[in-house]
N, C-alpha and C positions, 0 to 999 in steps of 0.2 A: 504494500500500500504506500502511495506517495505521501510524504509529509507536507503539511500545509504551511509550516513556518510560523514565526511570531511577528505580528503586525507592529509597524511603527508608522507614524504619519509622514515623517521627513527623514530621509537618509542622506547624510552628508559624506562625500568622499574627498579626501585630500591626500597629497603625496607625502606630506610631512606634518608632524604636530606643529601647530601654530598657523598653518596656511589659511584655514577657514576662519579661525578666530581673528586674525589680522585683517582679512579681506571682508568678512561679513559677520563680525562678532555682534554688532548691534542687532542684526537680523536674527541671528541664532537666539539671542536673549528675548527678542520680541516674540518669536515663535514659541519658545518654551514657556514664556509667561502668559501666552494666550491659551495654554493648556495642551499644546500639541506634544506628542511623544517623538523625541528626536533620538537618532542613533548616528554616531560619528565614527567613520571607518578611515583609518590612516594606513596607507599602503606600505610605507617604509618606517624604519626606526630612526631615520636621520643619522645613519652611521657615519656619513661624511660631513656632518655639520661643522662649520667653522667655530661656532660657539656652543659649548656644552657637549656632554657625552650621552650615550644611549640611555643610561639609567636616569640621568638628569632630565632628559627630554621626555621620557616615559612618565616620570613623576610630575612634570609640569603639565603634561596632557591630562593626567588624572585629575589634577587640581582644576584645570580649565573645565573639564566635564562636570565636576562638582559645582563649579561656579555657575555654569549654564543651567544645570539640572537635567543632564542627559547622560546616556550610556555611551561608551566608546570602546573601540578595540583596534589592535594593530594586525595587519596582514604580514606576509613574509616576503614582500618585494624588497629589493636591495636599493639603497639610496644611490641616485645618479644612473640607475640602470632599469628604470621602469619602461617597459615596452608594450605596445599594443599588439600582442601575439594571440593566436587562437587559444592557447592554454590560459593566458592571462584573462582573456574575455570570459572564458568559462568560469574562472575563479570569481570574477566580479559578478557574473550572472548568478552564480550560486548564492552570493551574499544578498543580491537583490531578491531572489526567490525566498531566501530565509526570512528577511525582514518585511517584505511585501509593502513597500512605501507607496503613498500616493504621489509624493514629489521627491525628486533627487536633485541634489546640488553637487557640482563638480567644477574644478578649474576650467577655464576656457581651453578649447581643444586645439587651437592653431595660433602660432606666433611666427610670423615671417620677418620680424624686425630684430635688429641686433641691439635692442634696448637693454640698458643695465638694470640691475636689481632683480628681485625675486620673480617678477612676472615672466621673465624670459627663461627661467630655470627649465631645463629639458624635462624634468620629472613632472612639472606642472601641466604642460600641454599634452604630454604623453598620458597622464592620468585622465585628463579630460576626454581625449580621443578614445581611450580604453573604456571609460564609463559610458560614453555616448554609444559605442558599438555593443557593449554588454547589455545595455537597456533593450536594444533591439532583439538580441537572442534570448533574453530572459523570458520572453513571451512565447518562444518556440517550444513545442511539447517535448521534443526528444533531446534537447541540448543538455539539460541537467535532470535526468530521468527520475532521480530520487526525490525531487521536490516539484510541487505543482507550478506550472507556468504562472508568470505574473506580468501584468502590463502596467508600467509606470504612467501616470496621467500627465505629469509635468516634469521636464528636465531643464533645470536652470543652470547657467554658468556664471561663476564669479571670477575674480582676478583677470579682468579684461585687459588686453593690450591696448595701447593708445589709439590704434586705428579702428577699434571696435567700440561703437557707441552703445551704451546701455539701452535696452528696450523697456526696462522697468526699473523703478527705484523704490527703495524702502526708506521711509522717513524715520531716522533714529535720533532725532534731536533730543527727545526726552531721555534717551538711553546713552548719550555719548560718554558720560562719566563712567557708567558701568561698562561700556564697551572698551574703554581704555583700561579700566581695572582688569578686565578679562585678558587683554593683551599682556598686562604685567604679570599674569600667572606664568608667563614664559620669561622668567627672570634672566635666564642665560642669553636670551635674544635681545635684551635691552642694550647690549653692547653694539648692536648694528648701527652704523653711522655712514651716511653717504654724502660726501662733499660737505661735511660740516653739519648735516641735518640728522638728528637722532631719529630712531625708528618711530617713536611716539609722535614726533612732529610730522614726519612724512605721512603716517597713517591718518592723523587727525586732519591734516591739510587736504588729503585726498577725499575724505568723507565730507569736508566742508565744500570742496569743489563740486561733488555730486549734489550736495544740498542746494547750492546756488542754481543748479539746473532745474530744480523743481520748487524753488521758492521756499526752501526749508533751511534750518540751521546746519543740519548734518544729514546725510543720506548715504546709502550703499547701492551700487548699481549692478545690474544683472542683465543677461540676455538669454534668449532661447532661440533654437533653430526652427521652432514650430510656430505656427500662427497662434495668437492669443485671442480667445473669445472675450468680448466685453459686454457687460450687461447694462441696461438703461440706468441702473443705480450708480454704476461706476462712471458713466458718461457725465452725469451731473454732480458727482461727489465733489 
């Protein structure tokens, strides 16, 4: 008999601990505080991290999950070597079937620019492409025969490169302080500094920039490859 799996509302994939918290921490908090059940899956243990070791990163991830109010787990991909292979797609499809989410979040799947910083990390867009394709095969009956097929309703991408404009924004103005406190769960990563700008300043400035786009103090931006249906209520909201 096929197993049905354990439902969650939202499944978040990231290549490394801190990816999702830095890019969409306010949204994670907003979803969790709305009563949705979140599960966060990190593909690697950040073995090649410039700052912090594996044990430190794992402990920081646990602390971040507790702060959000969600469950989390690590898979066994190796840092800097995430690839969108048939075997990897089956592994991710199995996770999707296990947790049966309505919505999935993953890093954006394509980056053709040589931009600096974490957005261009090869593991990030490899993870996005891997999740994108695994979502497709998770609904096919014979791909992971021990678990029931599952169709994800929405697949959203975070950590967008500069040439990809968000298609939707989440207003996190009332959560910005908590969003930055969540980032600080990753104490080892607070050493990150780019051209004199510390990581907190970089992230808060990015969220402020997204906020300007929608007339808010702070926001986080996402895109999706699929059309979005809009209701009359949303048109006049």
